C-alpha positions, -999 to +999 in steps of 0.1 A: +354+685-472+384+696-452+375+675-423+339+688-420+306+672-430+291+686-461+261+707-453+231+702-476+205+730-472+168+722-471+153+727-506+119+744-505+092+730-529+086+750-560+052+768-568+045+741-594+048+714-567+025+733-544-002+733-572+003+696-578-001+688-541-033+709-539-048+692-569-039+657-558-052+664-524-085+677-538-090+646-561-081+617-539-085+631-504-063+638-475-046+604-474-022+609-503-018+645-494-008+636-460+018+611-474+034+638-496+034+663-468+052+638-446+077+631-474+086+667-480+080+680-444+095+654-422+100+679-394+062+681-388+062+646-374+099+641-368+100+661-335+073+640-321+090+607-331+123+619-318+108+629-285+091+595-282+124+578-290+143+598-264+117+590-238+119+553-246+157+554-244+156+571-209+131+545-197+152+516-211+184+530-194+166+533-161+156+497-164+191+487-172+205+506-142+179+492-119+186+457-131+223+462-126+217+475-091+194+447-082+220+422-094+247+437-071+223+438-042+213+401-047+250+390-049+258+410-018+229+396+002+236+361-010+274+361-004+280+384+026+270+358+053+298+336+041+325+363+042+346+364+075+370+387+091+404+372+100+423+388+129+459+377+136+488+383+158+519+380+135+554+377+146+574+405+131+612+408+132+633+438+127+670+444+132+669+444+170+636+427+181+609+401+173+575+413+184+538+406+179+518+429+156+480+428+150+468+423+114+434+421+097+423+403+065+393+386+050+383+351+041+352+332+030+336+299+040+336+271+014+319+243+033+291+239+058+315+225+085+340+253+086+365+252+058+377+288+050+401+301+024+422+333+026+455+346+014+487+330+026+501+365+035+471+371+058+481+342+081+519+341+074+538+339+106+506+342+126+507+332+162+470+335+169+441+335+143+405+347+152+378+342+127+347+365+131+315+354+113+289+378+098+267+371+128+294+383+152+304+348+165+342+343+170+362+311+165+398+301+167+412+295+132+435+265+126+458+264+095+451+232+075+478+241+049+493+269+028+507+275-006+529+306-007+534+302-045+497+309-051+491+330-020+464+307-008+458+293+027+432+269+040+418+273+075+394+254+097+370+265+125+350+242+147+315+251+136+286+235+117+257+245+095+275+275+081+266+295+050+292+289+023+301+300-012+306+279-044+332+283-071+327+291-108+351+280-136+374+310-140+386+297-174+352+309-188+356+345-176+354+373-202+370+407-200+343+433-193+322+408-172+307+425-141+321+414-107+315+421-070+342+422-043+334+417-006+358+421+022+369+441+054+391+469+042+406+488+071+384+467+094+352+479+079+333+446+078+315+434+047+323+463+024+309+457-010+324+471-042+317+464-079+334+466-112+344+445-142+370+420-152+397+444-166+421+417-178+429+380-175+460+359-172+481+385-155+515+376-139+525+393-106+560+393-091+566+402-055+597+414-036+600+381-017+604+363-050+570+348-053+553+349-088+516+346-092+503+334-126+469+334-142+458+363-121+425+383-127+427+421-129+397+441-118+387+477-113+365+468-083+380+486-054+403+464-034+420+479-003+441+466+026+419+443+046+402+430+014+429+404+010+414+369+011+379+381+003+359+367-026+356+382-061+321+371-074+302+369-106+266+381-109+254+346-099+271+350-066+298+324-074+334+328-065+356+336-095+386+347-076+401+356-043+412+392-038+450+393-032+467+426-042+464+462-053+489+480-075+506+506-053+499+542-063+473+533-088+435+537-088+412+510-101+438+483-105+433+453-082+441+416-086+426+383-076+439+347-076+417+328-100+390+304-086+405+275-105+438+280-087+421+282-053+402+250-060+434+231-070+452+243-039+423+234-016+420+199-033+457+192-030+459+203+007+430+181+016+443+152-004+481+154+001+486+179+029+506+199+004+502+215-031+517+195-059+527+219-088+546+206-119+582+216-118+608+219-146+639+221-124+660+250-137+672+284-125+668+309-153+664+346-164+644+363-190+665+374-220+663+410-231+682+430-256+708+441-230+715+406-219+715+393-254+741+419-264+763+415-233+763+377-235+764+376-273+733+355-275+716+346-309+681+358-297+668+387-277+639+369-260+634+336-243+647+320-210+684+315-204+691+284-183+717+293-156+714+261-135+699+226-139+690+210-106+697+172-102+668+147-100+644+170-119+625+169-151+650+192-167+680+171-157+664+139-170+654+155-203+690+166-209+687+204-205+721+221-199+733+254-185+733+282-211+705+265-231+679+290-243+643+279-240+623+294-269+591+273-269+572+252-244+545+228-256+543+247-289+539+281-272+565+308-277+585+316-245+597+352-240+601+355-202+604+334-170+569+345-160+555+331-193+573+298-189+561+295-153+525+301-164+528+274-192+542+249-168+514+256-142+488+248-170+500+211-169+502+185-141+529+162-128+535+134-152+526+153-184+552+150-212+557+182-232+581+193-259+606+221-252+624+239-280+658+252-271+688+268-287+722+253-278+753+267-293+732+282-321+716+248-329+678+244-326+669+213-305+636+198-294+635+178-261+607+157-245+603+166-209+581+147-184+572+172-156+579+161-120+572+175-086+597+198-070+622+179-049+623+189-012+661+188-014+661+221-034+649+240-004+638+276-004+652+295-033+642+329-048+612+320-069+619+346-095+647+324-109+634+290-100+612+273-126 
């Protein structure tokens, strides 16, 4: 009724009904009378029931809050001993000089004998690395290997019988799942914050051309100095490594997924480098402006600008100005999406790529290969 609930007034029992209630009550006793009284006068007992319900709800919510608090406390107590502070002296160059600048970050221990992971950008261009444990002991950190494309670095310290963290499978994460972040923001050791998984499979692009794919978004507070610290589930297992915050925003932080960290650590230990599958093209994301300017038949996809020799793309027959529209059956709309889909595979996998070439739809079989060292360092925003 005009956007408002219809109001139904309480109907008072008639005089005839009063007489019936009295007679029935006199004949069969108070039991039936009590029933009828309850039926027509629910407010007599309703206030008592509502009050009991409200009390029960308050008690239940208190239990929930206490349970949540105890879980966070348990995770913090379990994980904090394995979280470390990483202090570095980084070589910084400006227009005139190269000088040393101190920097702080976080990391966490992943083996009893001193393997530590942190962000690549925490130790990038670092001349000296000092790792401080939760008990105050300091060790020199040695770089085992790094992977700038995933912002992961593996360090080693000479120590034994250390507390360490284990990894959970980040592919099983759910949006809304509770998480805890531990790190050293602004040099404040072992700061604990909590929140939830806000989103999954984010893609981040940085000014230096790096693109991180499969990233976890969280509202757990992540600040400068948290970089490299663990993002944990309620079992105290690592589901990600804190890596970035969105500038100028509150409650938007990001973490490299645990599955990515595990792959990087495994490759660095096994090969001394990280082996990612590589297509071998330079390309750009198509939008409406590019489509209109270049008179393209579609307004989304990846436009191939260059095909590098001795790569998967070259061997499969991809050509400049081909438009990639699907990869392994998944629609491709941007370079970031294509990068993500490629990273989901491994070197040696054969996948189908659908392209448009001179307005003709063509399907190619591509066997993914490792990136050749001959390509060198090229802006990652356009290299796939």
